[in-house]
TITILUM-371964 format. One record per atom (N, C-alpha, C): residue in three letters; x, y, z. Coordinates in steps of 0.001 Angstrom, whole numbers, padded with zeros to 6 digits, always signed. Each point is the difference from the previous one (the first is absolute). Layout:
BEGIN
AlaXYZ...
***
This chain:
BEGIN
Met+122089+084846+183272Met-001014-000208-001230Met+001627-000808-000732Ser-000885-000838-000386Ser+000911-000956-000791Ser-000786-000221-001731Val+001088-000406-000716Val-000719-000161-001461Val+000713-001470-000898Glu-001017-000646+000115Glu-000081-001278-000870Glu+001071+000086-000895Gln+001136-000501-000200Gln+000644-000573-000912Gln-000567-001216-001288Pro-000157+000722-001408Pro-000352-001091-000893Pro+001409-001023+000060Cys-000449-001282-000115Cys+001000-001199-000273Cys+000140-000496-001206Tyr+000582-000623-000061Tyr+000640-000481-001517Tyr+000736-001244-000102Pro-000873-001652+000439Pro+000656-000845-000018Pro+001235-000269-000615Val-000121+000567-001230Val+000656-000641-001219Val+001780+000439-000171Leu-000160+001012+001062Leu+001202+001000+000054Leu+001297-000964+000129Thr-000100-001108+000637Thr+001446-000768+000082Thr+000490-000371-001662Ala-001288-000881-000068Ala+000199-000189-001391Ala+000307+000717-001029Gln-000402+001002+000037Gln+000470+000936-001552Gln+001228+000732+000401Leu+000707+000254+001557Leu+001558+000280+000356Leu+001011-001062-000665Val-000399-001359-000362Val+000731-000843-000561Val+000411+000298-001425Lys-000802+001096-000379Lys+000517+000366-001590Lys+001135+001170-000041Leu+000109+000655+000952Leu+000653+001365+000452Leu+001592-000482+000290Ser+000534+000411-000578Ser+001929-000031+000355Ser+000284+000812+000799Ile+000915-000606+001169Ile+000297+001049+000670Ile+001329+000133-000181Val+001151+001262-000296Val+000932+000027-000455Val+001026+000603+000799Pro+000843-000186-000416Pro+001220+000675+001718Pro+000653+001558-000404Lys-000693+000833+000595Lys-000541+001472+000301Lys+001722+000706-000498Ala+001060-000323+000710Ala+001003+000624-000198Ala+000838-000331-000626Tyr-000126-001518-000808Tyr+000722-000452-001151Tyr-000638+000566-001173Val-001399+000407-000278Val-000701+000370-001197Val+000471+001809+000272Glu+000194+000355+000973Glu-000058+001648+000169Glu+001749+000235-000307Arg+000550-001054-000274Arg+001638+000353-000103Arg+000151-000570-001284Ile-000716-000796-000674Ile+000546-000371-001522Ile-000883+000370-001107Gly-001691+000663+000582Gly-000954+000664-000648Gly-000755-001266-000693Asn-000826+000289-000576Asn-001581-000742-000207Asn+000698-001007-001592Gln+000564+000669-000679Gln+000339-000511-001440Gln+000902-001204+000511Arg+001374+000049+000885Arg+001054-000508-000039Arg-000357-001596+001136Phe-001467+000827+000702Phe-000551-001210+000319Phe-000652-001247-000641Asn-000463+001085-000469Asn-000811-001140-001498Asn+000792-001302-000396Gln+001407+000873-000027Gln+000940-001327-000756Gln+000655-000531+001074Glu+000199+000205+001115Glu+000610-000338+000663Glu-001044-000456+001432Pro-000861-000669-000008Pro-000902+000375+000970Pro+001031-001125+001792Met-000428+000571+000884Met+000042-000797+001653Met-000882-000218+000493Gly-000031-001479+000479Gly-001481-000154+001007Gly+001184-000559+001118Ser-000959-000785+000763Ser+000081-000948+001216Ser-000448-001540+000025Gly-000110-000441-001392Gly-000063-001086-000422Gly+000518-001161+000157Pro-000446-001391-000248Pro+000617-000823+000024Pro+000923+000058-001241Tyr-000163+000935-001487Tyr+001011+000134-000689Tyr+000355+001117-000248Lys+001423+000329-000338Lys+000360+001411-000089Lys-000144-000210-001947Phe-000287+001482-000325Phe+000289+000587-001475Phe+001910-000033-000427Ala+000219-001061-001138Ala+001154+000057-000185Ala+000254+000545-001403Ser-000698+000226-001021Ser-000143+000770-001058Ser-001380-000137-001194Ile-000183+000856-000985Ile-000729-000394-000455Ile+000566+000094-001820Gln-000769-000632-000896Gln+000825+000141-001547Gln-001433-000161-000651Arg-000718+001548+000026Arg-001078-000197-000360Arg-000777-000587-001157Gly-000819-000633+000092Gly-000824-000642-000958Gly+001039-001425-000019Val+000992-000151+000529Val+000477-001161+000305Val-000113-000704+001229Lys+000659+000283+000875Lys-000220-000668+001403Lys-000032+001003+000963Thr-000423-000293+001265Thr+000140+000552+001443Thr+000510-001007+000471Thr+001363+000213+000577Thr+000654-000994+001131Thr-000074+001051+001687Leu-000119-001322+000558Leu-000122+000223+001774Leu+000961-000971+000627Thr+000556+000354+001202Thr+000965-001212+000900Thr-000781+000262+001013Arg+000011-001071+000818Arg-000137-000024+001209Arg+000422+001048+001096Asn-001049+000097+001139Asn+000506+001097+000873Asn-000095-000733+001275Asp+001147-000341+000562Asp+000604-000697+000993Asp-000435+000069+001032Ala-000319+001479-000085Ala+000196+000650+001245Ala-002000+000340+000352Tyr-000205-000802-001117Tyr-001647+000178+000016Tyr-000644-000618+001704Trp-001344+000937+000616Trp+000065-000916+001345Trp-001034-000937+000134Gly-000227-000265-001387Gly-001081-001605-000087Gly+000659-001141-000377Ala-000810-000714-000678Ala+000413-001405-000584Ala+001337+000479-001278Lys+000652-000577+000160Lys+001300+000585-001231Lys-000357-000873-001250Gly-000087+000788-001138Gly-000007-000303-001424Gly+000606-001593-000253Pro-000780-000898-000412Pro+000677-001325-000669Pro+001216+000281-000936Phe-000129+001202-001120Phe+001011-000079-000924Phe+000648+001044+000257Pro+001552-000060-000432Pro+000828+000860+000489Pro-000189+001366-001114Thr-000385-000393-001444Thr-000367+000874-001034Thr-001002-000197-001084Val-001348+001042+000294Val-001222-000374-000909Val+000186+000985-001250Glu-000148-000285-001399Glu-000055+000986-000742Glu-001921-000268-000765Phe-000307+001125-000125Phe-001795+000064-000666Phe+000686+000957-001334Gln-000834-000880-001021Gln+000424-000031-001677Gln-001302+000343-000568Pro-000277+000958-000408Pro-001156+000702-000637Pro-000375-001056-001451Val-000896-001045-000418Val+000243-000762-001094Val-001293-000046-000481Pro-000745+001230-000630Pro-000847+000050-000833Pro-000965-001162-000544Asp+001131-000534-000783Asp-000991-001281-000966Asp-000189-001264+001235Val-001312-000677-000111Val-000535-000966+001056Val+001234-000740-000494Ala-000222-000726-001561Ala+000953-001062-000316Ala+001407-000331+000272Thr+000627+001410+000168Thr+001259+000032+000517Thr+000351-000181+001021Arg-000673+000125+001063Arg-000263-000352+001542Arg+000078-001594+000063Val-000931-000128-000411Val-000290-001362+000102Val+001284-000947-000327Ala+000608+000131-001251Ala+001021-000227-000644Ala+001175-000111+001001Asn+000270+001550+000735Asn+000976+000521+000658Asn-000147-001291+001905Leu-001279-000143+000137Leu-000131-000702+000932Leu+000356-001491-000411Arg-000604-000054-000881Arg+000693-001864-000452Arg+001600-000388+000013Thr+000640+001348-000577Thr+001587-000395+000082Thr+000462+000415+000980Gly-000817+000466+001194Gly+000729+000040+000925Gly+000957+001592+000421Lys-000531+000823-001115Lys+000553+001387-000409Lys-000733+000915+001406Ser-001199-000560+000175Ser-001148+000563+000802Ser-000585-000581+000987Asp+000008+000074+001478Asp-000780-000658+001322Asp-000935-000326-000434Leu-000888+001147+000320Leu-001462+000713+000080Leu-000380+001041-001227Ile-000960-000519-000395Ile-000661+000929-000984Ile-001509+000304+000268Val-000533+001211-000506Val-001153+000502+000434Val-000914-000171-001055Thr-001187+000404+000104Thr-001157+000119-000892Thr+000465-000931-001147Ile-000448-001317+000101Ile-000173-001098-001010Ile-001533-000373-000283Thr-000041-000020-001262Thr-001476-000883-000510Thr-000203-001612+000648Pro-001362+000272-000077Pro-000329-001456+000678Pro+000254-001322-001250Asp+000133+000127-001093Asp+000387-000454-000843Asp+002057-000459-000001Gln+000726+001116+000597Gln+001149-000142+000104Gln+000061-001160+001532Ala-000744+000649+000833Ala+000002-001220+001369Ala-000194-000941+000015Asn-000863-000228-001411Asn-000279-001509-000197Asn+001361-000659-000528Glu+000581+000855-000554Glu+001204-000790-000982Glu+001180+000197+001266Leu+000730+000885+000977Leu+000305-000385+001059Leu-000115-000900+000754Lys-000908-000259+000199Lys-000587-001475+001027Lys+000516-000971-000739Asn+000119-000278-001268Asn+000761-001245-000691Asn+001576+000006-000018Asp+000144+000829+000645Asp+001991+000170-000070Asp+000272-000132+001396Ala+001161-001018-000336Ala+000408-000408+001771Ala+000583+001165+000305Arg+000737+001066-000477Arg+000778+001184+000393Arg-000420+000688+000575Thr-001367+000412-000018Thr-000998+000808+000351Thr-001419-000051+000468Lys-000395+000858+000458Lys-001543-000318+001091Lys-001168+001188-000348Val-001004+000060+000398Val-000701+000956-000274Val-000789+000579+001727Leu+000440+001470+000529Leu-000803+000109+000696Leu-000727+001060+000217Ser-001147-000300+000512Ser-001513+001055-000368Ser-000411+000364+001335Val-000650+001169-000046Val-000872+000440+001512Val-000748+001175-001095Gln-001555-000340+000719Gln-001187+000291+000421Gln+000214+001911+000117Ser+000000+001007-000946Ser+000676+001331+000186Ser-001614+000667+001080Glu+000977+001123+000055Glu-001680+000947+000604Glu-000338+000806-001708Arg+000558-000494-000948Arg-000588+000587-001087Arg-001456-000435-000073Val-000715+001035-000481Val-001600-000703-000401Val-000308+000315-001462Ala-000049-000637-000636Ala-000648+000536-001435Ala-001368+000131-000360Tyr-000578+001414-000620Tyr-001277+000161+000566Tyr-000488+000623-001966Phe-001210+000167+000064Phe-000662+000532-001401Phe-000659+001185+000378Met+000439+001159-000223Met-000410+001170+000718Met-001508+000608-000918Leu-000757+000340+000212Leu-001170+000483-000779Leu-000700+001607+000511Asn-000513+000775-000843Asn-000202+001068+000333Asn-001561+000013+000179Ala-000290+000400+001552Ala-001271-000435+000566Ala-000414+001585-000027Leu+000570+001040-000361Leu-000235+001505-000320Leu-000674+000208-000687Thr+000277-000411-001779Thr-000162+000387-001253Thr-000284-001120-000825Gly-000408+000962-001086Gly-000210-001385-001247Gly-000795-000939+000111Pro+000040-001122-000979Pro-000979-000854+000419Pro+000331-001028+000892Thr+001344-000387+001046Thr+000069-000553+001165Thr-000486+000713+001121Gln-000793+001140-000231Gln-000627+000864+001060Gln-001092-000799+000490Asp-000281-001170-000754Asp-001461-000872-000008Asp+000883-000691+000671Leu-000679-000493+001064Leu-000055-001368+001170Leu+000327-001170-000678Arg-001409-000317-001036Arg-000331-000852-000694Arg+001368-000568-000783Val+000604+000929-000868Val+001097-000252-000847Val+001237-000290+000932Arg+000230+000656+001198Arg+000952-000556+000532Arg+000286-001383+001037Gln-001533-000302-000123Gln-000173-001503+000698Gln+000061-000831-000961Ala-000452+000418-001620Ala+000562-000893-000526Ala+000995-000342-000432Ile+001077+001311-000309Ile+001415-000315-000253Ile+000559-001234+000977Ala-000291+000304+001347Ala+000447-000735+001197Ala-000009-001372-000742His-001453-000264-000230His-000276-001422-000274His+000600-000619-001488Ala+000594+001045-000530Ala+000398-000510-001453Ala+001478-000336+000389Ile+000692+000367+001032Ile+001063-000256+000139Ile+000458-001335+000861Asp+000740-001081-000982Asp+000153-001454+000633Asp+001434+000485+000904Lys-000171+000050+000669Lys+001030+000130+001164Lys+001424-001510+000206Asn-001304-000881+000088Asn+000814-001183+000014Asn+000804-000539-001244Ala-000648+000396-001369Ala+001098-000230-001170Ala+001076+000853-000037Ile-000023+001423+000315Ile+001014+000407-000084Ile+001477-000182+001321Val-000690-000825+000967Val+001218-000036+000780Val+000578-001725-000308Thr-000995-000975-000665Thr+000779-000896-000550Thr+000356+000133-000994Ala-000759+000202-001212Ala+000692-000319-001444Ala+000766+001240-000021Leu+000317+001341+000309Leu+000897+001085-000317Leu+001095-000089+001146Leu-000426-000410+001341Leu+000865+000360+001179Leu+000911-001565+000411Gly-000316-000850-000599Gly+000374-001555+000461Gly-000375-000304+001257Gly-001222+000960+000205Gly-000298-000666+001681Gly+001075+000636+001416Tyr+000535+000430-000175Tyr+000628+000880+001054Tyr-000109+000980+000354Asp-000974+000596-000208Asp-000850+001207+000178Asp-001061-000537+000775Lys-000944+000956+000608Lys-001251-000596+001273Lys-001322+000971-000644Val-000824-000773-000156Val-000927+001138-000912Val-000789+000610+001813Ser-000290+001253-000187Ser-000407+000798+001005Ser-001193+000514-000196His-001087+000153+001228His-001180+000381-000052His+000112+001876+000604Val+000883+000171+000879Val-000270+001353+000584Val+001709+000622-000365Ile-000113+001468+000125Ile+001043+000714-000565Ile+001064-000034+000729Ala+000415-001073+000645Ala+001030-000128+000960Ala+000613-001295+000444Ser+001130-000689+000238Ser+000089-001337+000205Ser+000435-000232+001227Pro+000168-001506+000309Pro+000062-000544+001677Pro+001398+000463+000063Ala+000703+001046-000881Ala+001268+000241+000454Ala-000208+001426+000755His-000837+000764-000157His-000376+000977+000506His-000694+000170+001530Val+000459+000731+000884Val-000758-000048+001327Val-000936+000925-000346Gly-001394-000598+000669Gly-001376+000272-000500Gly-000696-000551-000848Tyr+000554-001088-000832Tyr-000637-000723-000770Tyr-001218-000750+000320Ala-001067+000036-000625Ala-001453-000553+000900Ala-000419-001051-001437Gln-000203-000806+000641Gln-000477-001319-000789Gln-001538-000155+000125Gly-000339-001157-001033Gly-001826+000009-000039Gly-000077+000572-000990Phe+000808+000129-001004Phe-000922+001077-001346Phe-000136-001315-000848Asn-000608-000207-000687Asn+000156-000787-001442Asn-000224+000604-001336Gly-000021+001507-000233Gly-000068+000697-000982Gly-000959-000429-000926Tyr+000274+000376-001453Tyr-000716-000257-000890Tyr+000118-001509-000978Ala-000922-000740+000028Ala+000377-001382-000652Ala+000171+000047-001397Phe+000628-000216-000608Phe+000355-000269-001645Phe-001432-000637-000532Asp-000687+001216-000709Asp-001610-000427-000838Asp-000242+000846-000851Pro+000370-000427-000988Pro-000224+000748-001586Pro-001295+000237+000153Ala-001017-000986+000271Ala-001182+000217-000246Ala-000726+000828+000929Lys+000579+000064+001008Lys-000597+001163+001025Lys+000520+001425-000296Ala+001356-000175-000532Ala+000679+001625-000815Ala-001259+000268-001191Lys-000639-000901-000753Lys-000462+000292-000909Lys-001398+000696+000314Ala-000572-000398+000695Ala-001482+000289+000736Ala+000225+001297+000650Leu+001200+000221+000698Leu-000035+001460+000548Leu+000271+000824-001233Leu+000520-000618-000950Leu+000799+001316-000810Leu-001517+000257-000619Ala-001151-000800-000347Ala-000917-000256-000361Ala-001025+001334+000573Gln+000419+000114+001269Gln-001148+000886+000640Gln+000295+001082+000007Ala+001485-000147-000387Ala+000785+001907+000426Ala-000128+000416-001452Gly-000823-000665-000817Gly+000125+000420-001543Gly+000942+000904-000262Asp-000542+001349-000743Asp+001530+001069-000548Asp+000813-000256+000628Ala+000146+000148+001169Ala+001236+000476+000882Ala+001194-001296-000755Ala-000872-001471+000247Ala+000845-001025-000614Ala+000223-000330-001518Arg-000329+001045-001239Arg-000062+000187-000970Arg+001121+000777-000466Ala+000489+000980+001396Ala+001095+001140-000681Ala+001428-000737+000365Glu+000588+000773-001047Glu+001744-000485-000382Glu+000057+000660+001627Met+001169-000967+000237Met+000939+000267+001221Met+001238-000216-000197Thr+000998+000436+000768Thr+001605+000003-000304Thr+000910-000927+001312Leu+000296-000712-000559Leu+001389-000357+001361Leu+000911+000237-000587Phe+000556+000791+000805Phe+001122+000721-000038Phe+001325-000856+000231Thr+001313-000093-000173Thr+000469-000879+000743Thr+001720+000253-000252Ser+001063-000211+000338Ser+000921+000370-000601Ser+001421-001169-000049Pro+001181-000290-000757Pro+000799-001295-000142Pro+000407-000538+001377Thr+000007+000910+001103Thr+000196-000185+001341Thr-000511-001648+000765Phe-001305-000078-000092Phe-000664-000849-000182Phe-000316-001291-000610Asp+000253-000953+000154Asp-000405-001316-000284Asp-001320+000239-001265Gln+000176+000050-000954Gln-000750+000366-001097Gln-000484-001384-000490Arg+000176-001478+000111Arg-000442-000808+000391Arg-001571-000032+000642Ile+000214+000465+000925Ile-001366+000250+001149Ile-001092+000898-000538Val+001020+001115-000865Val-000868+000990-000127Val-001134-000587-000838Thr+001147-000521-001149Thr-000668-000541-001627Thr-001149-001079+000525Ala+000455-000638+001334Ala-001304-001341+000346Ala-001196+000871+000470Ile+000164+000894+001110Ile-000989+000800+000262Ile-001219+000311-001272His+000826+000963-000734His-000370+000483-001432His-001109-001014-000637Gly+000641-001083-000317Gly-000626-001280-000284Gly-001353-000226+001096Met+000081+000367+000682Met-000790-000538+001261Met-001263+000964-000418Leu+000210+000903+000157Leu-000926+001023-000194Leu-000797+000090-001027Thr+000981+000033-001534Thr-000645-000175-001130Thr-000977-001474+000040Asp+000341-000925+000485Asp-000948-000942+000117Asp-001306+000103+000546Val+000033+000850+000534Val-001827+000233+000775Val-000423+001229-000593Gly+000733+000430-001234Gly-000614+001239-000695Gly+000197+001524+000427Leu+000866+000138+000868Leu+000483+001044-000457Leu+001145+000290-000735Lys-000175+001535-000292Lys+000661+000838-000786Lys+001200+000164+000562Val+001120-000470-000596Val+001341+000663+001386Val+001338+000016-000766Lys+000406+001293-000489Lys+001373+000256-000688Lys+001366+000160+001071Ile+000681-000650-000157Ile+001512-000037+000666Ile+000680+001320-000658Thr+000211+000664+000927Thr+000913+001364-000353Thr+001536-000340+000781Ser+000982+000513-000441Ser+001380-000775+000829Ser+000793+001631+000161Thr+000915-000398+000934Thr+000605+001691-000159Thr+001131-000268+001012Asp+000886+000692+000154Asp+001290-000233+000753Asp-000081+000155+001438Phe+000809-000414+000991Phe-000284-000145+001400Phe-000311+001672+000587Pro+000691+000776-000220Pro-000203+001005+000927Pro-001572+000949-000775Asn+000101-000587-001442Asn-001534+000739-000133Asn-001294-001060+000756Trp+000592-001048-000336Trp-001277-000685+000807Trp-000390+000334+001316Leu+001569+000201+000617Leu-000473+000763+001595Leu-000657+001094+000223Lys+000084+000950-001270Lys-000628+001363+000228Lys-001621-000288-000729Arg+000043-000672-000163Arg-001925-000502-000597Arg-000164-000752+001252Ala+000316-000812+000769Ala-000592-000912+000748Ala-000153+000880+001294Gln+000664+001036+000064Gln-000100+000823+000997Gln-000851+001440-000336Ser-000695+000515-001387Ser-000708+000643-000479Ser-001397-000077+000840Ala-000389+001017-000412Ala-001353+000276+000393Ala-001282-001500-000821Pro-000969-000087+000462Pro-000850-000977-000519Pro-000257+000300-001557Ala-000359+001165-000371Ala-000380+000312-001161Ala+001199-000002-001089Glu+001322-000132+000701Glu+000990-000175-000980Glu+000525-001658+000012Phe-000525-000600+001101Phe+000570-001213+000155Phe-000341-001167-001101Gly-000844+000124-000484Gly-001008-000809-000800Gly-000837-001143+000871Glu+000053-001404-000806Glu-000856-000893+001042Glu+000626-000908+000955Met+001114-000724-000597Met+001064-000754+000623Met+001024-000030+000072Thr+000864-000445+000910Thr+001292-000853-000577Thr+000535-001017+001066Phe+000780-000709-000570Phe+000750-001063+000937Phe+000908+000444+000792Ser+000385-000580+001308Ser+001457+000705+000682Ser-000030-000663+001138Arg+001509-000417+000978Arg+000352-000271+001105Arg+000553+000704+000718Trp-000157-000293+001445Trp+000190+001074+000904Trp+000599-000353+001207Ser+001114+000641+000571Ser+000921-000741+001023Ser+000086+001376+000696Cys-000062+000221+001557Cys+000355+001439+000365Cys+001091-000544+000666Gly+000794-001078+000411Gly+000822-000265+000499Gly+000254+000338+001706Cys-001383-000455+000308Cys+000215+000146+001305Cys-000966-000996+000909Gln-000299-000996-000948Gln-000976-001106+000312Gln-001193+000112+001044Asp-000738+001336-000394Asp-001121+000449+000860Asp-000948+000227-001121Ala-001167-000620+000269Ala-001415+000827-000548Ala+000153+001499-000651Asp-000371+000846+001077Asp+000291+001002-000148Asp+000829+000335-000936Gly+001237-000472-000562Gly+000901+000300-001453Gly-000850+000181-000873Ile-000489-001322-000103Ile-000774-000343-001433Ile-001603+000656+000147Met-000633-000002+000680Met-001518+000344+000251Met+000006+001201-000077Tyr+000375+000617+001127Tyr+000167+001825-000193Tyr+000046+000557-001416Pro+001284-000210-000663Pro+000025+000864-001106Pro-000968-000583-001344Leu-000388-001248+000075Leu-000847-000163-001030Leu-001481-000209+000211Leu-000483+000617+001048Leu-001302-000037+000516Leu-000463+001194+000564His+000640+000643+000658His+000006+001284+000763His-000559+001295-000968Ser-001016+000580+000138Ser-000485+001166-001069Ser+001339+000841-000206Ser+000519+000472+001202Ser+000860+001030-000368Ser+001044-000267-000144Ser+000438-001116-000773Ser+000991-000743-000674Ser-000259+000189-001453Gln+001177+000504-000688Gln+000134+000225-001573Gln-000217-001151-000515Trp+000392-001031+000224Trp+000013-001503-000322Trp-001501-000696-000349Ala-000808+000361+001434Ala-001145-000471-000095Ala-001040+000535-000755Lys-001240-001084-000728Lys-000954+000808-000839Lys-001204-000348+000300Met+000072+000129+001651Met-001643-000430+000332Met-000238+001264+000875Lys-001336+000296+000669Lys+000107+000604+001262Lys-001585-000834+000752Asp+000738-000086+001326Asp-000585-000979+000656Asp-000014+000855+001693Ala-000702+000776+000491Ala+000054+000239+001274Ala+000350-001016+001210Arg-000776-001080-000370Arg+000100-001260+000895Arg+001548-000218-000095Met+000361-000255-000999Met+001639-000552-000605Met+000931+000793+001042Asp-000538+001184-000328Asp+000748+001417+000479Asp+000417-000422+001489Gln-001338-000096+000276Gln+000146-000204+001914Gln+000713-001268+000132Ala-000632-001034-000181Ala+000990-001124+000088Ala+001808-000042+000308Leu+000478+000624-001616Leu+001371-000181-000315Leu+000388+001167+001188Asp-000507+001307+000059Asp+000315+000878+001400Asp-000221-000776+001298Ala-000554-000616+000366Ala-000298-000839+001459Ala+001202-001114+000185Ala+000285-000400-001038Ala+000982-000891-000357Ala+001650+000318+000288Arg-000024+000845-000731Arg+001280+000820+000131Arg+000376+001111+001133Ser-000966-000279+000908Ser+000109+000649+001532Ser-000399-001047+001154Glu-000045-000950-000314Glu-000083-001299+001152Glu+001257-000819-000017Leu+000493-000228+001454Leu+000570-000808+000461Leu-000008-001044-000087Asp-001399-000570+000477Asp-000187-001261+000339Asp-000174-000510-001088Thr+001152-001019-000718Thr-000426-000849-001259Thr-000931-000891-000088Ala-001158-000769+000982Ala-000819-000671-000413Ala-000842+001421-000399Lys-000432+000952+000382Lys-000812+001023-000274Lys+000290+000270-001337Arg+001172+000795-000571Arg+000495+000359-001308Arg-000299-001347-000705Val+000371-001350+000089Val-000589-000968-001057Val-002073+000569-000116Gln-000716+000036+001064Gln-001141+000409-000262Gln-000295+001031-000981His+000694+000900+000101His-000490+001020-000602His+000480-000078-001527Tyr+000994-000892-000135Tyr+000713-000376-001318Tyr-001147-000949-000542Ala-000426-000648+000915Ala-001489-001256-000730Ala-000834+001143-000469Glu+000215+000702+000662Glu-001539+000900-000269Glu+000160+001057-001330Val+001527-000189-000241Val+000043+000983-001364Val+000008-001050-001039Ser+000754-001424+000310Ser-000041-001132-001075Ser-001914-000142-000412Lys-000927-000318+001327Lys-000976-000269-000633Lys-000720+001540-000727Ile+000320+001109+000051Ile-000380+001055-000738Ile+000560-000308-001410Val+001187-000212-000232Val+000782-000051-000884Val-000753-000944-000779Glu-000261-001370+000633Glu-000843-001232-000851Glu-001107+000586-000521Ala-001011+000964+000307Ala-001331+000692-000172Ala+000077+000694-000914Ser+000896+000817-000345Ser+000167+001185-000554Ser+001116-000070-001252Val+000731-001298+000205Val+001225-000386-001163Val+000451+001174-000533Pro+000712+000962+000812Pro+001187+001484-000429Pro+001130-001161-000642Leu-000112-001117-000060Leu+001524-000580-000733Leu-000755-001449+000314Val+000977-000559-000457Val-000128-001957+000306Val+001013-000362+000318Pro+000207-000187+001086Pro+001720-001086+000534Pro-000342-001365-000874Leu+001534+000091-000124Leu+000431-001256-001310Leu+000613-000950+000578Tyr+001410+000377+000357Tyr+001214-001242+001002Tyr+000517+000549+000755Gln+000754-000519+000968Gln+000648+000128+000999Gln+001759-000355-001144Ala+000715+000929-000473Ala+001539-000354-000656Ala+000768-000874+000566Ala+000451-000865-000640Ala+001127-001048+000428Ala+001062+000844-000352Ile+001293-000192+000571Ile+001461+000764-000168Ile+000922-001688-000412Leu+000077+000006-000999Leu+001176-001268-000170Leu+001347+000657-000468Tyr+000491-000720+000919Tyr+001715-000144-000320Tyr+000582-001334-000458Gly+001252+000533-000602Gly+000623-001607-000578Gly+001428+000110+001410Ala+000251-001442+000376Ala+001391+000105+000673Ala+000521-001052-000530Arg+001290-000116+000525Arg+000797-001088+000241Arg-000324-001196+001187Lys+000343-000844-000196Lys-000477-000995+000581Lys+000750+000032+001792Glu+001096+000859-000211Glu+000938-000307+001620Glu-000641+001428+000513Leu-000924+000868-000720Leu-000472+000974+000532Leu-000667-000156+001231Arg+000028+000941+001411Arg-001417-000476+001273Arg-000535+001128-000070Trp-001097-000048-000443Trp-001036+001382+000170Trp-001043+000101+000124Thr-001111+000518+000608Thr-001396+000025+000084Thr-000439+001298-000491Pro-000625+000463-001228Pro-000583+001547-000209Pro-000691+000212+000699Thr-000336+001535+000008Thr-001257+000360+000737Thr-000936+000706-000570Pro-001083-000104+000524Pro-001371+001043-000865Pro+000510+001616-000419Asn+001006+000538+000429Asn+000353+001303+000210Asn+001133+000299-001517Glu+000555-001590-000534Glu+000916+000282-000901Glu+001257+000297+000293Ser+000420+000234+001299Ser+000922+000465+000567Ser+001418-000943-000306Leu+001348+000040-000306Leu+000784-000571-000064Leu+001332+000096+001060Phe-000258-000639+001270Phe+000614-000029+001278Phe+001183-001004-000414Ile+001125+000398-000270Ile+001223-000811-000347Ile+000353-000401+001150Asn-000108+000333+001448Asn+000355-000532+000922Asn-001242-001293+000837Arg-000813-000301-001020Arg-000764-001148+000602Arg+000286-000886-001052Met+000718+000031-000619Met+000504-001085-001068Met+000514-000801+000343Gly+000397-001366-000722Gly+001403-001028+000498Gly-000109-000213-001282Trp+001274-000892+000341Trp+000706-000715-001504Trp+000506-001621+000650Asp-000946-001223-000663Asp+000596-001298+000338Asp+000765-000480-001272Gly+001880-000192+001019Gly+000947-000853-001117Gly+000972+001095+000007
***
């Protein structure tokens, strides 16, 4: 008698988030010292760390693969974006991360620097509570979807670097399904749906957020919802409390929140399952068909069939609107002209894949 074992096609993608450590070394020096003096087998070796100042790596000349192009590499935490840009322009830094579209446009006009960008696997979305409160009414959720001008958010606030999305996945994800148009920006249609919803549409709603997220986008969406007649109040809290509320029971969640999601695995399972499956504390909807499609997709090894399952998920999402997909986030880097490097959707910085001209 044989027992069929379940498959998990995302396993290899998820494993890249794990670190393999040298057992004998850790047992000899202990966990605390290992955190201060890590050792691995990659293209670069740990040299030293000054907490809050810099971490220094040196090239591992015994590395089995392509040798690192630089003898020494320093990572410096610089919280202020303007300071990061200034350091790049003066040559103090050769690569900086997380710059704004305005700063990217400035760097394009500097002969010493350039902008590198990539459509990441991060997807921005507007989560709605489909289980309790005013947004339990499908017409209210549909109205909210029609009220949000995704193109305006991408072009006016994000500089056109990001890409409008109509499904809660991106082309960077395995399992991405095409052919969905989402809800067109149509304030008149939104108002008509709200008129049909009656009392549910007239109730005050809460949009909870955190300073961690781009408040320009939160404010813009709030304005769009107000413009169609919804009464929405913004409530802000620190990120730990935002996380707690986002994962709370539907009755404690409120009506809506803005967020971005990245699983680090570049697979649709890593974003769709936690946000949409009824077993997840993140999800604020329950749909047996949705659960069935998500379960089938995460146990199917055939990629084409997985895409079909995720297409079914996106079809249900488009019909029931438990959330509104907004855009695939772009990651912007500033670099010295001499640096050769192609950013990847997973936002990894592989130094041995970089080069230098001159």
